[in-house]
N, C-alpha and C positions, 0 to 999 in steps of 0.2 A: 504494500500500500504506500508507504513512505520509506525512502532510503536516505540514510545519512552516510556520507562518504567518510572514509577513515580520517581525512584531514579535518572535516567538520567535527567529527566525534572527538578528536584530540583537543580541538579548541573549546568545545562544550565542556569537556572534563576539566580543562584548565580554568575556565570561567567559574565552574561550580566550586572548584577547590579554592580559588581566590575569594569567592564570596561566601565560603563555608556553607555551601548548599549541596554538598555531594549526595545527599540522600533524597533530594527533591527531583521530581520528574521535570522534563522540559515540555512546556506547553507551546504548541504551534497553533497559530490562528490565521484565518484568511477571510477577506471581505472583498466582495466585488465592488469595483469602482467603474462607473460608466466611461470615464475619460482615459484611465490608465491601465485597465485590466484588473488584476487582483493585487490588493495590498496585503502584506504579510506582517505578522507579529510573532515574537518568540520571547520566552522568559521562563524562569523557574517558578513552579506553582504547585499547590496541592491538588490532588485529583478530586474532582467533584462527581456527584452521582450520575450525571449524564455524559461523562467523558468516555471516550474510547481510548484504550491504552495499547500501544504497540512497542516493540523493542527493535532497534536497529543499531548495529555496531556497539551493542551492550549499553545503549542509551535508552532509557525509558522515556517515551514520548506520550503526552496526553493531548487529546484534541476534543473540543466540544463536538458532540455528535452532528450538529448542523453544519460544521465546517468540513466534515469528511469529504463530501462530494467535490469541493473546491480543491482539496489537497491530494486526492487519490492519484497515485502515480508520480508524485513529486519527489525530487531529489534535492536534499539540502547539502550544499557544498560550501567550502571556505577557500576562497581564491585570492590571489594577488591581482588586483585590478590594474595597478601601475606600481612601479618600484616602491616597495615599502608600504603600500596601501592595501591592506587585507580586509575582506568583507565576506559575510555570509551571503550566499545567493540561493534563490529558490528556482530550480529548473522544473517547470510545471507544464505538462502538456495540456492542461485545462485553461491556462492563462492565454487570453487573446494576444497579449503582447509577445508571448513565447511563440505562438503560431505564426504571427506576422514575421518575426525574425527568422523563423525556419523557412517560410515561403520566400522571403527576400534572398536568403542564402541559396535556396534551391534554384532560383532564377538567375543567379550571378554566374 
């Protein structure tokens, strides 16, 4: 359902350790935005009664059940965008912005 890359998992573990949150699951959230596709959020949180729980790369992920359709098939990665600038990115086949980028690349 959701995949975390080894680099993203390493960074998540580092952030959890620095924040003394090693036992907290990582919450992923998604919201449709008419102008830009899907907006994402993430942070450490307690599991709620309507949360879906999955594990990827030994990271426990929780997602509100209503966000699952937007996040299905997503990969969370941690990449260097430019020298010294690292960021989490969501690679999501459900995101219209992702599909446009794929179509543009296919036509190049």
